[in-house]
Backbone of each chain as nested JSON, in Angstrom:
{
  "chains": [
    {"id": "A", "residues": [
      {"number": 1, "name": "MET", "atoms": {"N": [284.88, 106.458, 133.281], "CA": [284.969, 107.326, 134.738], "C": [284.366, 109.004, 134.241]}},
      {"number": 2, "name": "ARG", "atoms": {"N": [284.117, 109.686, 135.481], "CA": [283.096, 110.628, 134.942], "C": [283.546, 111.561, 135.882]}},
      {"number": 3, "name": "LYS", "atoms": {"N": [283.966, 112.997, 135.51], "CA": [284.283, 113.798, 136.276], "C": [283.589, 115.172, 136.011]}},
      {"number": 4, "name": "PHE", "atoms": {"N": [283.85, 115.868, 137.063], "CA": [283.581, 117.203, 136.986], "C": [284.11, 118.065, 136.007]}},
      {"number": 5, "name": "LEU", "atoms": {"N": [283.785, 118.978, 135.431], "CA": [285.003, 120.133, 134.914], "C": [285.544, 120.927, 135.847]}},
      {"number": 6, "name": "THR", "atoms": {"N": [285.266, 121.024, 137.236], "CA": [286.05, 121.842, 138.067], "C": [286.627, 121.17, 138.694]}},
      {"number": 7, "name": "GLU", "atoms": {"N": [286.655, 119.876, 138.896], "CA": [287.618, 118.58, 139.682], "C": [289.104, 118.684, 138.389]}},
      {"number": 8, "name": "LEU", "atoms": {"N": [288.663, 118.645, 137.148], "CA": [289.571, 118.668, 136.379], "C": [290.64, 119.788, 136.328]}},
      {"number": 9, "name": "ARG", "atoms": {"N": [289.798, 121.048, 136.318], "CA": [290.303, 122.219, 135.568], "C": [291.492, 122.576, 137.186]}},
      {"number": 10, "name": "GLY", "atoms": {"N": [292.942, 123.113, 136.315], "CA": [293.871, 123.241, 137.43], "C": [294.253, 121.751, 137.921]}},
      {"number": 11, "name": "LYS", "atoms": {"N": [294.419, 120.855, 137.422], "CA": [295.385, 119.788, 137.59], "C": [296.233, 119.872, 137.082]}},
      {"number": 12, "name": "THR", "atoms": {"N": [297.496, 119.042, 137.589], "CA": [298.528, 118.807, 136.306], "C": [298.719, 117.868, 135.366]}},
      {"number": 13, "name": "VAL", "atoms": {"N": [299.576, 118.612, 134.392], "CA": [299.089, 117.663, 133.623], "C": [300.635, 117.091, 132.858]}},
      {"number": 14, "name": "MET", "atoms": {"N": [300.737, 115.468, 132.86], "CA": [302.558, 114.693, 132.798], "C": [302.211, 114.051, 131.189]}},
      {"number": 15, "name": "THR", "atoms": {"N": [303.826, 114.354, 130.744], "CA": [303.439, 113.379, 129.45], "C": [304.225, 111.838, 130.371]}},
      {"number": 16, "name": "ASN", "atoms": {"N": [303.869, 111.01, 129.874], "CA": [303.665, 109.376, 130.299], "C": [305.836, 109.087, 130.383]}},
      {"number": 17, "name": "ASP", "atoms": {"N": [306.333, 109.98, 130.272], "CA": [307.48, 109.637, 130.681], "C": [308.174, 111.02, 131.376]}},
      {"number": 18, "name": "GLY", "atoms": {"N": [307.473, 111.509, 131.994], "CA": [307.163, 111.953, 133.665], "C": [307.731, 113.456, 133.373]}},
      {"number": 19, "name": "GLN", "atoms": {"N": [307.348, 114.256, 132.295], "CA": [307.703, 115.672, 132.349], "C": [306.749, 116.604, 132.253]}},
      {"number": 20, "name": "ILE", "atoms": {"N": [306.704, 117.344, 133.176], "CA": [305.442, 117.87, 133.775], "C": [305.501, 119.155, 132.701]}},
      {"number": 21, "name": "LEU", "atoms": {"N": [303.891, 119.296, 131.97], "CA": [303.635, 120.034, 130.778], "C": [303.125, 121.69, 131.008]}},
      {"number": 22, "name": "GLY", "atoms": {"N": [302.095, 121.647, 132.651], "CA": [301.37, 122.469, 133.052], "C": [299.935, 122.275, 133.578]}},
      {"number": 23, "name": "ALA", "atoms": {"N": [299.344, 122.904, 133.785], "CA": [297.852, 122.516, 133.973], "C": [296.413, 122.757, 133.322]}},
      {"number": 24, "name": "ILE", "atoms": {"N": [295.769, 121.831, 133.399], "CA": [294.473, 122.106, 132.344], "C": [293.795, 123.694, 132.836]}},
      {"number": 25, "name": "GLU", "atoms": {"N": [293.731, 124.06, 131.73], "CA": [293.008, 125.344, 131.738], "C": [291.664, 125.025, 131.202]}},
      {"number": 26, "name": "ASN", "atoms": {"N": [291.173, 124.351, 130.388], "CA": [290.108, 124.197, 129.46], "C": [290.003, 123.073, 128.557]}},
      {"number": 27, "name": "PHE", "atoms": {"N": [288.556, 122.867, 127.935], "CA": [288.691, 121.688, 127.007], "C": [287.968, 122.392, 125.797]}},
      {"number": 28, "name": "VAL", "atoms": {"N": [288.151, 122.081, 124.541], "CA": [287.561, 122.257, 123.679], "C": [286.335, 120.82, 123.351]}},
      {"number": 29, "name": "ILE", "atoms": {"N": [285.081, 121.832, 122.964], "CA": [284.196, 120.495, 122.362], "C": [283.256, 121.108, 121.51]}},
      {"number": 30, "name": "ASP", "atoms": {"N": [282.725, 120.391, 120.841], "CA": [281.174, 120.812, 119.645], "C": [280.124, 120.117, 120.595]}},
      {"number": 31, "name": "THR", "atoms": {"N": [279.729, 121.248, 120.729], "CA": [278.305, 121.535, 121.012], "C": [277.661, 120.575, 120.66]}},
      {"number": 32, "name": "GLN", "atoms": {"N": [277.542, 120.23, 119.588], "CA": [276.606, 119.187, 118.801], "C": [276.441, 118.13, 119.155]}},
      {"number": 33, "name": "THR", "atoms": {"N": [277.666, 117.567, 119.149], "CA": [277.501, 116.583, 119.67], "C": [277.819, 116.168, 121.119]}},
      {"number": 34, "name": "GLY", "atoms": {"N": [278.67, 117.163, 121.925], "CA": [279.312, 116.661, 122.993], "C": [280.406, 116.265, 123.283]}},
      {"number": 35, "name": "GLY", "atoms": {"N": [280.936, 115.865, 122.104], "CA": [282.511, 115.51, 121.649], "C": [283.917, 116.159, 122.345]}},
      {"number": 36, "name": "ILE", "atoms": {"N": [284.657, 115.68, 122.918], "CA": [285.636, 116.909, 123.349], "C": [286.884, 116.656, 122.953]}},
      {"number": 37, "name": "ALA", "atoms": {"N": [287.39, 118.09, 122.086], "CA": [288.183, 117.491, 120.744], "C": [289.471, 117.342, 121.514]}},
      {"number": 38, "name": "HIS", "atoms": {"N": [290.185, 118.543, 122.26], "CA": [291.295, 119.041, 122.907], "C": [291.032, 119.271, 124.643]}},
      {"number": 39, "name": "VAL", "atoms": {"N": [292.398, 119.372, 124.969], "CA": [292.814, 119.841, 126.263], "C": [293.51, 121.386, 126.4]}},
      {"number": 40, "name": "LEU", "atoms": {"N": [293.179, 122.505, 126.761], "CA": [294.006, 123.56, 126.577], "C": [294.567, 123.306, 127.859]}},
      {"number": 41, "name": "VAL", "atoms": {"N": [295.897, 123.451, 127.877], "CA": [297.252, 123.285, 128.968], "C": [297.479, 124.294, 129.158]}},
      {"number": 42, "name": "THR", "atoms": {"N": [297.755, 125.241, 130.38], "CA": [298.551, 126.582, 130.632], "C": [300.214, 126.096, 130.989]}},
      {"number": 43, "name": "ALA", "atoms": {"N": [300.971, 126.289, 129.811], "CA": [302.024, 125.921, 129.967], "C": [302.822, 125.934, 131.234]}},
      {"number": 44, "name": "SER", "atoms": {"N": [303.887, 125.372, 131.773], "CA": [304.453, 125.732, 133.162], "C": [306.363, 125.933, 132.269]}},
      {"number": 45, "name": "GLU", "atoms": {"N": [306.632, 127.083, 133.07], "CA": [307.713, 127.991, 132.713], "C": [308.406, 127.193, 132.018]}},
      {"number": 46, "name": "ASP", "atoms": {"N": [308.84, 125.978, 132.486], "CA": [310.402, 125.298, 131.737], "C": [309.824, 124.379, 130.72]}},
      {"number": 47, "name": "VAL", "atoms": {"N": [308.916, 124.562, 130.09], "CA": [308.017, 123.594, 128.834], "C": [308.486, 124.442, 127.497]}},
      {"number": 48, "name": "GLU", "atoms": {"N": [308.95, 124.316, 126.626], "CA": [309.018, 124.733, 124.81], "C": [307.804, 124.742, 124.613]}},
      {"number": 49, "name": "SER", "atoms": {"N": [307.093, 125.537, 124.653], "CA": [305.826, 125.433, 124.042], "C": [305.97, 125.257, 122.437]}},
      {"number": 50, "name": "ARG", "atoms": {"N": [307.267, 125.801, 121.57], "CA": [307.648, 126.104, 120.091], "C": [306.982, 124.359, 119.629]}},
      {"number": 51, "name": "LEU", "atoms": {"N": [307.387, 123.59, 120.717], "CA": [307.383, 121.82, 120.48], "C": [305.835, 121.274, 120.404]}},
      {"number": 52, "name": "PHE", "atoms": {"N": [305.25, 122.615, 121.183], "CA": [303.374, 121.743, 121.029], "C": [302.735, 122.913, 119.953]}},
      {"number": 53, "name": "GLN", "atoms": {"N": [301.58, 122.398, 119.695], "CA": [300.583, 123.274, 119.165], "C": [300.086, 124.059, 120.218]}},
      {"number": 54, "name": "THR", "atoms": {"N": [300.289, 125.755, 119.974], "CA": [299.391, 126.188, 121.105], "C": [298.644, 127.263, 120.276]}},
      {"number": 55, "name": "ASP", "atoms": {"N": [297.358, 127.728, 120.898], "CA": [296.206, 128.848, 120.525], "C": [296.874, 130.305, 120.704]}},
      {"number": 56, "name": "ALA", "atoms": {"N": [295.963, 130.977, 120.479], "CA": [296.451, 132.341, 119.989], "C": [296.725, 132.885, 121.534]}},
      {"number": 57, "name": "SER", "atoms": {"N": [296.638, 132.355, 122.864], "CA": [296.497, 132.803, 123.674], "C": [297.949, 131.937, 124.99]}},
      {"number": 58, "name": "GLY", "atoms": {"N": [298.761, 131.059, 124.05], "CA": [299.44, 130.696, 124.031], "C": [299.889, 129.384, 125.09]}},
      {"number": 59, "name": "ARG", "atoms": {"N": [298.22, 128.847, 124.858], "CA": [297.765, 127.349, 125.701], "C": [298.428, 126.618, 124.981]}},
      {"number": 60, "name": "LEU", "atoms": {"N": [298.799, 125.429, 125.423], "CA": [299.319, 123.771, 124.836], "C": [297.715, 123.381, 124.441]}},
      {"number": 61, "name": "VAL", "atoms": {"N": [297.385, 122.81, 122.759], "CA": [296.611, 122.457, 122.68], "C": [296.432, 120.951, 122.697]}},
      {"number": 62, "name": "LEU", "atoms": {"N": [296.295, 120.285, 123.507], "CA": [296.668, 118.765, 123.014], "C": [295.066, 117.578, 122.952]}},
      {"number": 63, "name": "PRO", "atoms": {"N": [295.447, 116.766, 122.015], "CA": [294.354, 115.838, 121.982], "C": [293.844, 115.408, 123.041]}},
      {"number": 64, "name": "PHE", "atoms": {"N": [292.328, 115.299, 123.316], "CA": [291.54, 115.082, 124.712], "C": [292.087, 113.457, 124.805]}},
      {"number": 65, "name": "LYS", "atoms": {"N": [292.228, 112.596, 123.685], "CA": [292.239, 111.029, 123.662], "C": [293.426, 110.543, 124.034]}},
      {"number": 66, "name": "SER", "atoms": {"N": [294.277, 111.326, 123.985], "CA": [295.793, 110.969, 124.756], "C": [295.698, 110.839, 126.053]}},
      {"number": 67, "name": "MET", "atoms": {"N": [294.641, 111.381, 126.888], "CA": [294.379, 111.449, 128.041], "C": [294.548, 109.961, 128.707]}},
      {"number": 68, "name": "ARG", "atoms": {"N": [295.532, 109.446, 129.882], "CA": [295.317, 108.677, 130.234], "C": [295.156, 108.294, 131.395]}},
      {"number": 69, "name": "ALA", "atoms": {"N": [295.707, 108.231, 132.586], "CA": [296.019, 108.043, 134.104], "C": [294.821, 109.536, 134.518]}},
      {"number": 70, "name": "VAL", "atoms": {"N": [293.679, 109.618, 134.961], "CA": [293.566, 111.085, 135.921], "C": [293.612, 110.501, 137.339]}},
      {"number": 71, "name": "LYS", "atoms": {"N": [294.093, 111.072, 137.692], "CA": [294.189, 110.725, 139.411], "C": [294.462, 111.942, 139.878]}},
      {"number": 72, "name": "ASP", "atoms": {"N": [295.776, 112.089, 141.125], "CA": [295.99, 113.438, 141.47], "C": [297.117, 113.844, 140.146]}},
      {"number": 73, "name": "VAL", "atoms": {"N": [297.01, 114.163, 139.394], "CA": [297.878, 114.203, 138.095], "C": [297.041, 113.289, 136.464]}},
      {"number": 74, "name": "VAL", "atoms": {"N": [297.005, 114.508, 135.698], "CA": [296.585, 113.86, 134.234], "C": [297.888, 113.368, 133.576]}},
      {"number": 75, "name": "VAL", "atoms": {"N": [298.355, 111.913, 133.141], "CA": [299.415, 111.57, 132.135], "C": [299.22, 111.582, 130.957]}},
      {"number": 76, "name": "MET", "atoms": {"N": [299.523, 112.181, 129.58], "CA": [299.432, 112.037, 128.506], "C": [299.703, 111.328, 127.737]}},
      {"number": 77, "name": "ASP", "atoms": {"N": [299.326, 110.736, 126.95], "CA": [300.441, 109.654, 126.25], "C": [300.044, 110.417, 124.775]}},
      {"number": 78, "name": "LEU", "atoms": {"N": [301.735, 111.81, 124.279], "CA": [301.445, 112.081, 122.965], "C": [302.43, 111.159, 121.96]}},
      {"number": 79, "name": "GLY", "atoms": {"N": [302.67, 109.942, 122.29], "CA": [303.437, 109.086, 121.494], "C": [304.531, 109.645, 120.533]}},
      {"number": 80, "name": "LYS", "atoms": {"N": [305.589, 110.587, 121.288], "CA": [306.45, 111.625, 120.431], "C": [307.6, 110.212, 120.213]}}
    ]},
    {"id": "B", "residues": [
      {"number": 1, "name": "MET", "atoms": {"N": [279.255, 123.572, 116.58], "CA": [280.485, 124.571, 117.149], "C": [281.324, 124.177, 118.053]}},
      {"number": 2, "name": "LEU", "atoms": {"N": [282.331, 124.573, 118.12], "CA": [283.687, 124.396, 118.701], "C": [283.88, 125.836, 119.865]}},
      {"number": 3, "name": "VAL", "atoms": {"N": [283.339, 125.491, 120.985], "CA": [283.745, 126.338, 122.141], "C": [284.318, 126.328, 123.37]}},
      {"number": 4, "name": "GLU", "atoms": {"N": [284.929, 126.833, 123.723], "CA": [285.869, 126.409, 125.324], "C": [284.247, 125.437, 126.344]}},
      {"number": 5, "name": "MET", "atoms": {"N": [284.98, 124.695, 127.121], "CA": [283.781, 124.068, 127.76], "C": [282.966, 124.779, 128.846]}},
      {"number": 6, "name": "THR", "atoms": {"N": [284.107, 125.645, 129.647], "CA": [283.633, 126.585, 130.713], "C": [282.363, 127.745, 130.41]}},
      {"number": 7, "name": "GLU", "atoms": {"N": [282.564, 128.108, 128.454], "CA": [281.531, 128.713, 128.368], "C": [280.114, 128.292, 128.843]}},
      {"number": 8, "name": "LEU", "atoms": {"N": [279.913, 127.324, 129.256], "CA": [278.665, 126.468, 129.226], "C": [278.225, 126.707, 130.337]}},
      {"number": 9, "name": "ILE", "atoms": {"N": [279.318, 127.161, 131.558], "CA": [278.718, 127.273, 132.907], "C": [277.686, 128.819, 132.457]}},
      {"number": 10, "name": "GLY", "atoms": {"N": [277.212, 128.367, 133.871], "CA": [276.408, 129.603, 134.225], "C": [275.208, 130.044, 133.066]}},
      {"number": 11, "name": "ARG", "atoms": {"N": [274.822, 129.11, 132.013], "CA": [274.355, 129.512, 130.77], "C": [272.643, 128.488, 131.299]}},
      {"number": 12, "name": "GLN", "atoms": {"N": [271.355, 129.477, 130.859], "CA": [270.338, 128.782, 131.14], "C": [270.054, 127.707, 130.354]}},
      {"number": 13, "name": "VAL", "atoms": {"N": [268.942, 127.076, 131.254], "CA": [268.754, 125.355, 130.403], "C": [267.062, 125.96, 130.052]}},
      {"number": 14, "name": "TYR", "atoms": {"N": [266.524, 125.788, 128.81], "CA": [265.323, 125.666, 128.569], "C": [264.848, 124.201, 128.228]}},
      {"number": 15, "name": "THR", "atoms": {"N": [263.993, 123.951, 128.541], "CA": [262.825, 122.181, 128.199], "C": [262.034, 122.826, 127.034]}},
      {"number": 16, "name": "PRO", "atoms": {"N": [262.121, 121.746, 125.966], "CA": [261.452, 122.142, 124.87], "C": [259.605, 122.967, 124.767]}},
      {"number": 17, "name": "GLU", "atoms": {"N": [259.339, 122.786, 125.898], "CA": [257.837, 123.78, 126.371], "C": [258.733, 125.038, 127.247]}},
      {"number": 18, "name": "GLY", "atoms": {"N": [259.53, 125.283, 126.411], "CA": [260.101, 126.506, 127.009], "C": [260.636, 127.251, 128.806]}},
      {"number": 19, "name": "ARG", "atoms": {"N": [260.21, 125.836, 129.536], "CA": [260.425, 126.404, 130.808], "C": [261.507, 126.493, 131.057]}},
      {"number": 20, "name": "LEU", "atoms": {"N": [262.406, 127.071, 132.289], "CA": [263.435, 127.448, 132.555], "C": [263.918, 126.475, 134.363]}},
      {"number": 21, "name": "LEU", "atoms": {"N": [264.413, 125.236, 133.016], "CA": [265.144, 124.284, 134.653], "C": [266.065, 124.467, 135.298]}},
      {"number": 22, "name": "GLY", "atoms": {"N": [267.236, 125.764, 134.951], "CA": [267.901, 126.29, 135.692], "C": [269.347, 126.662, 134.902]}},
      {"number": 23, "name": "GLU", "atoms": {"N": [270.296, 126.942, 135.473], "CA": [271.603, 127.305, 134.948], "C": [272.193, 126.361, 135.26]}},
      {"number": 24, "name": "VAL", "atoms": {"N": [273.395, 126.079, 134.167], "CA": [274.658, 125.19, 134.171], "C": [275.516, 125.259, 135.354]}},
      {"number": 25, "name": "ALA", "atoms": {"N": [275.8, 124.852, 136.517], "CA": [276.362, 124.727, 137.555], "C": [277.778, 124.024, 136.924]}},
      {"number": 26, "name": "ASN", "atoms": {"N": [277.727, 123.139, 136.474], "CA": [279.235, 122.278, 136.373], "C": [278.847, 121.34, 135.207]}},
      {"number": 27, "name": "VAL", "atoms": {"N": [280.149, 120.955, 134.843], "CA": [279.412, 119.745, 133.266], "C": [280.232, 118.351, 133.837]}},
      {"number": 28, "name": "VAL", "atoms": {"N": [279.712, 117.109, 133.534], "CA": [280.174, 116.154, 133.604], "C": [280.973, 115.745, 132.98]}},
      {"number": 29, "name": "VAL", "atoms": {"N": [282.333, 115.07, 133.008], "CA": [283.015, 114.51, 131.448], "C": [283.101, 113.164, 131.663]}},
      {"number": 30, "name": "ASP", "atoms": {"N": [282.936, 112.609, 130.704], "CA": [283.114, 110.809, 130.609], "C": [284.423, 111.225, 129.838]}},
      {"number": 31, "name": "ILE", "atoms": {"N": [285.62, 110.526, 130.459], "CA": [286.522, 110.453, 129.948], "C": [287.183, 109.432, 128.888]}},
      {"number": 32, "name": "GLU", "atoms": {"N": [286.645, 108.737, 129.195], "CA": [287.091, 107.052, 127.884], "C": [286.379, 107.3, 126.953]}},
      {"number": 33, "name": "ALA", "atoms": {"N": [285.07, 107.736, 127.181], "CA": [284.27, 108.518, 125.873], "C": [284.793, 109.67, 125.186]}},
      {"number": 34, "name": "SER", "atoms": {"N": [285.617, 110.433, 125.948], "CA": [286.068, 111.629, 124.953], "C": [284.619, 112.623, 125.423]}},
      {"number": 35, "name": "LYS", "atoms": {"N": [283.81, 112.688, 125.802], "CA": [282.689, 113.283, 125.485], "C": [281.969, 113.804, 127.046]}},
      {"number": 36, "name": "ILE", "atoms": {"N": [280.962, 114.769, 126.581], "CA": [280.321, 115.562, 127.9], "C": [279.429, 114.398, 128.212]}},
      {"number": 37, "name": "ASP", "atoms": {"N": [279.284, 113.8, 129.259], "CA": [278.004, 112.995, 129.808], "C": [276.766, 113.386, 130.366]}},
      {"number": 38, "name": "GLY", "atoms": {"N": [276.901, 115.136, 131.135], "CA": [275.914, 115.659, 131.035], "C": [276.099, 117.322, 131.497]}},
      {"number": 39, "name": "LEU", "atoms": {"N": [275.268, 117.937, 131.568], "CA": [275.127, 119.131, 132.144], "C": [274.368, 119.292, 133.946]}},
      {"number": 40, "name": "TYR", "atoms": {"N": [275.302, 119.218, 134.47], "CA": [274.76, 119.267, 136.179], "C": [274.403, 121.062, 136.428]}},
      {"number": 41, "name": "VAL", "atoms": {"N": [272.772, 120.712, 136.782], "CA": [271.923, 121.79, 137.498], "C": [271.547, 121.493, 138.837]}},
      {"number": 42, "name": "SER", "atoms": {"N": [272.264, 122.828, 139.166], "CA": [272.267, 122.269, 140.918], "C": [271.311, 122.909, 141.904]}},
      {"number": 43, "name": "ASP", "atoms": {"N": [270.452, 123.838, 141.136], "CA": [269.29, 124.059, 141.554], "C": [268.161, 124.027, 140.955]}},
      {"number": 44, "name": "PRO", "atoms": {"N": [267.542, 123.271, 140.154], "CA": [266.691, 123.248, 139.098], "C": [265.288, 123.95, 139.739]}},
      {"number": 45, "name": "ASN", "atoms": {"N": [264.514, 124.072, 138.844], "CA": [262.809, 124.906, 138.607], "C": [262.321, 123.822, 139.258]}},
      {"number": 46, "name": "PRO", "atoms": {"N": [261.473, 124.257, 140.69], "CA": [260.975, 122.805, 141.57], "C": [259.723, 122.786, 140.875]}},
      {"number": 47, "name": "VAL", "atoms": {"N": [259.37, 123.193, 140.038], "CA": [258.079, 122.991, 139.379], "C": [258.587, 121.507, 138.316]}},
      {"number": 48, "name": "LEU", "atoms": {"N": [260.022, 121.091, 137.714], "CA": [260.183, 119.888, 136.998], "C": [261.383, 119.513, 137.697]}},
      {"number": 49, "name": "VAL", "atoms": {"N": [261.489, 119.476, 139.118], "CA": [262.05, 118.459, 139.71], "C": [261.764, 118.68, 141.363]}},
      {"number": 50, "name": "GLU", "atoms": {"N": [261.488, 117.784, 141.881], "CA": [261.018, 117.619, 143.012], "C": [261.998, 118.122, 144.068]}},
      {"number": 51, "name": "ASP", "atoms": {"N": [261.633, 119.114, 145.01], "CA": [262.629, 119.861, 146.391], "C": [263.594, 119.897, 145.423]}},
      {"number": 52, "name": "SER", "atoms": {"N": [263.712, 120.46, 144.256], "CA": [264.951, 121.018, 143.316], "C": [266.255, 120.047, 143.638]}},
      {"number": 53, "name": "ARG", "atoms": {"N": [266.194, 119.505, 144.024], "CA": [267.405, 118.127, 144.069], "C": [268.376, 118.447, 142.885]}},
      {"number": 54, "name": "PRO", "atoms": {"N": [269.371, 118.199, 143.147], "CA": [270.713, 118.699, 141.694], "C": [270.686, 117.71, 140.523]}},
      {"number": 55, "name": "VAL", "atoms": {"N": [270.567, 117.75, 139.404], "CA": [270.254, 116.563, 138.529], "C": [271.32, 116.896, 137.356]}},
      {"number": 56, "name": "ASN", "atoms": {"N": [271.505, 115.894, 136.737], "CA": [272.857, 115.862, 135.802], "C": [271.638, 115.539, 134.481]}},
      {"number": 57, "name": "VAL", "atoms": {"N": [271.642, 116.702, 133.843], "CA": [271.256, 116.34, 132.237], "C": [272.263, 115.388, 131.062]}},
      {"number": 58, "name": "PRO", "atoms": {"N": [271.579, 114.379, 130.673], "CA": [272.4, 114.168, 129.801], "C": [272.614, 114.853, 128.698]}},
      {"number": 59, "name": "TYR", "atoms": {"N": [273.975, 114.664, 128.117], "CA": [273.918, 115.694, 126.866], "C": [273.002, 115.319, 125.866]}},
      {"number": 60, "name": "ARG", "atoms": {"N": [272.693, 113.872, 125.556], "CA": [271.757, 113.342, 123.918], "C": [270.21, 114.629, 124.771]}},
      {"number": 61, "name": "TRP", "atoms": {"N": [269.954, 114.653, 125.354], "CA": [268.829, 115.512, 125.657], "C": [268.858, 116.558, 125.019]}},
      {"number": 62, "name": "VAL", "atoms": {"N": [270.112, 117.352, 124.688], "CA": [270.464, 118.86, 124.728], "C": [270.241, 119.102, 122.913]}},
      {"number": 63, "name": "SER", "atoms": {"N": [269.597, 119.969, 122.708], "CA": [269.131, 120.321, 121.206], "C": [269.849, 121.346, 120.474]}},
      {"number": 64, "name": "SER", "atoms": {"N": [270.229, 122.432, 121.287], "CA": [271.243, 123.161, 120.969], "C": [271.384, 124.307, 121.765]}},
      {"number": 65, "name": "VAL", "atoms": {"N": [272.991, 124.343, 121.493], "CA": [273.849, 125.636, 122.538], "C": [274.523, 126.936, 121.928]}},
      {"number": 66, "name": "ASN", "atoms": {"N": [273.19, 127.651, 122.142], "CA": [273.957, 129.218, 121.628], "C": [273.494, 130.376, 122.852]}},
      {"number": 67, "name": "ASP", "atoms": {"N": [272.963, 130.985, 123.14], "CA": [272.838, 131.974, 124.282], "C": [272.113, 131.296, 125.366]}},
      {"number": 68, "name": "VAL", "atoms": {"N": [271.354, 130.177, 124.881], "CA": [271.215, 129.136, 126.225], "C": [270.974, 127.974, 125.752]}},
      {"number": 69, "name": "VAL", "atoms": {"N": [271.124, 126.962, 126.887], "CA": [270.978, 125.69, 126.126], "C": [269.611, 124.698, 125.857]}},
      {"number": 70, "name": "LEU", "atoms": {"N": [269.028, 124.793, 124.82], "CA": [267.977, 124.326, 124.631], "C": [267.861, 122.959, 124.836]}},
      {"number": 71, "name": "LEU", "atoms": {"N": [266.898, 122.229, 125.428], "CA": [266.707, 120.641, 125.254], "C": [265.638, 120.449, 124.309]}},
      {"number": 72, "name": "LYS", "atoms": {"N": [265.897, 118.935, 123.906], "CA": [264.532, 118.335, 122.954], "C": [264.007, 117.266, 124.021]}},
      {"number": 73, "name": "TYR", "atoms": {"N": [264.64, 117.06, 124.925], "CA": [263.544, 116.592, 125.731], "C": [264.002, 116.719, 127.413]}},
      {"number": 74, "name": "PHE", "atoms": {"N": [262.887, 116.678, 128.362], "CA": [263.222, 116.498, 129.795], "C": [261.699, 116.495, 130.239]}},
      {"number": 75, "name": "PRO", "atoms": {"N": [261.711, 115.521, 131.329], "CA": [260.628, 114.816, 132.074], "C": [260.135, 116.061, 131.966]}},
      {"number": 76, "name": "LYS", "atoms": {"N": [258.461, 115.006, 131.99], "CA": [257.279, 116.154, 132.915], "C": [257.826, 116.199, 133.875]}},
      {"number": 77, "name": "ARG", "atoms": {"N": [258.173, 115.513, 134.858], "CA": [258.453, 116.04, 136.023], "C": [259.351, 115.038, 136.583]}},
      {"number": 78, "name": "VAL", "atoms": {"N": [260.434, 115.392, 137.649], "CA": [261.389, 114.475, 138.025], "C": [261.44, 114.241, 139.502]}},
      {"number": 79, "name": "SER", "atoms": {"N": [260.708, 113.036, 139.99], "CA": [260.83, 113.101, 141.472], "C": [261.731, 111.786, 141.97]}},
      {"number": 80, "name": "MET", "atoms": {"N": [262.13, 111.882, 143.332], "CA": [262.519, 110.626, 144.025], "C": [261.493, 109.21, 144.144]}},
      {"number": 81, "name": "LYS", "atoms": {"N": [261.883, 108.199, 143.778], "CA": [260.98, 107.074, 144.019], "C": [260.762, 106.862, 145.383]}},
      {"number": 82, "name": "ARG", "atoms": {"N": [259.694, 106.204, 145.84], "CA": [259.681, 106.087, 146.942], "C": [260.406, 105.18, 147.738]}},
      {"number": 83, "name": "GLY", "atoms": {"N": [260.995, 105.366, 148.635], "CA": [262.404, 104.579, 149.459], "C": [263.374, 105.153, 149.427]}},
      {"number": 84, "name": "ALA", "atoms": {"N": [263.254, 105.757, 148.406], "CA": [264.855, 106.16, 147.784], "C": [265.305, 107.406, 148.645]}},
      {"number": 85, "name": "ARG", "atoms": {"N": [264.06, 108.252, 148.857], "CA": [264.691, 109.128, 149.522], "C": [265.379, 109.358, 150.79]}},
      {"number": 86, "name": "ALA", "atoms": {"N": [265.667, 108.162, 151.647], "CA": [266.406, 108.264, 153.097], "C": [267.271, 107.675, 152.572]}},
      {"number": 87, "name": "THR", "atoms": {"N": [268.059, 107.11, 151.399], "CA": [269.342, 106.947, 151.035], "C": [269.594, 107.506, 149.875]}},
      {"number": 88, "name": "GLY", "atoms": {"N": [269.049, 108.318, 149.294], "CA": [269.584, 109.13, 147.949], "C": [270.22, 110.059, 149.028]}},
      {"number": 89, "name": "SER", "atoms": {"N": [271.157, 110.441, 147.772], "CA": [272.737, 111.466, 148.439], "C": [272.493, 112.416, 147.021]}},
      {"number": 90, "name": "ALA", "atoms": {"N": [272.662, 113.929, 147.149], "CA": [272.666, 113.89, 146.258], "C": [274.148, 114.427, 145.855]}},
      {"number": 91, "name": "SER", "atoms": {"N": [274.792, 113.339, 145.879], "CA": [276.544, 113.279, 145.359], "C": [276.197, 112.678, 143.704]}},
      {"number": 92, "name": "ALA", "atoms": {"N": [275.961, 113.491, 142.724], "CA": [276.206, 113.781, 141.64], "C": [277.654, 113.919, 141.1]}},
      {"number": 93, "name": "PRO", "atoms": {"N": [278.319, 113.278, 140.042], "CA": [277.259, 112.823, 139.304], "C": [276.545, 111.46, 139.059]}},
      {"number": 94, "name": "GLU", "atoms": {"N": [276.525, 110.764, 140.138], "CA": [275.813, 109.658, 140.149], "C": [274.314, 109.886, 139.724]}},
      {"number": 95, "name": "GLU", "atoms": {"N": [273.383, 110.921, 140.325], "CA": [272.448, 110.91, 140.301], "C": [271.845, 111.586, 139.065]}},
      {"number": 96, "name": "GLU", "atoms": {"N": [271.116, 111.329, 138.33], "CA": [270.45, 111.664, 136.727], "C": [269.008, 111.449, 136.642]}},
      {"number": 97, "name": "ALA", "atoms": {"N": [268.632, 112.546, 135.882], "CA": [267.116, 112.222, 135.762], "C": [266.816, 110.862, 135.058]}},
      {"number": 98, "name": "PRO", "atoms": {"N": [265.615, 110.333, 135.832], "CA": [265.533, 109.306, 135.126], "C": [264.418, 109.313, 134.235]}},
      {"number": 99, "name": "ALA", "atoms": {"N": [264.198, 108.091, 133.421], "CA": [263.12, 108.228, 132.314], "C": [264.067, 108.475, 131.121]}},
      {"number": 100, "name": "ALA", "atoms": {"N": [265.378, 107.606, 130.794], "CA": [266.527, 107.739, 130.038], "C": [265.193, 107.399, 128.68]}},
      {"number": 101, "name": "ARG", "atoms": {"N": [265.664, 108.665, 127.605], "CA": [265.183, 108.309, 125.883], "C": [266.107, 108.26, 124.882]}}
    ]}
  ]
}
């Protein structure tokens, strides 16, 4: 499935047990290969961001490969 | 080099011959492959692309990304196949420059 970057940004991110994590802000890419390493998510207020890996500006850093369904929301299988 | 994907948007794209193809307007993401499918140039140079129709440049044609995006390959000229013009819609990500290499 192919999507535009602009379609994906702002989408709500949920865990597969239904917890809302926040909204997609950006992706981390390797410019040599075009591979996508991480999804950067702006955490919603009630998320304990301490439980996740975060970057310097406090965004959640989630592995791109855990993205499952990408429809109206994005479901992440974080396998906790 | 690891960068954030939105940094690609607005960068100029040059062919190996040094021609300016255009600016990256969007990035097409292949979700299953965890890869960038291509760089979407919405208003390409009419010298390279007939009628300046939007093209999705496959990421495998990208040579390097720094101040600009440099391609290692781009067709001499991209034109619509005869007869395809009537049905051809500019509904990328489906549209792609032909002659994949």
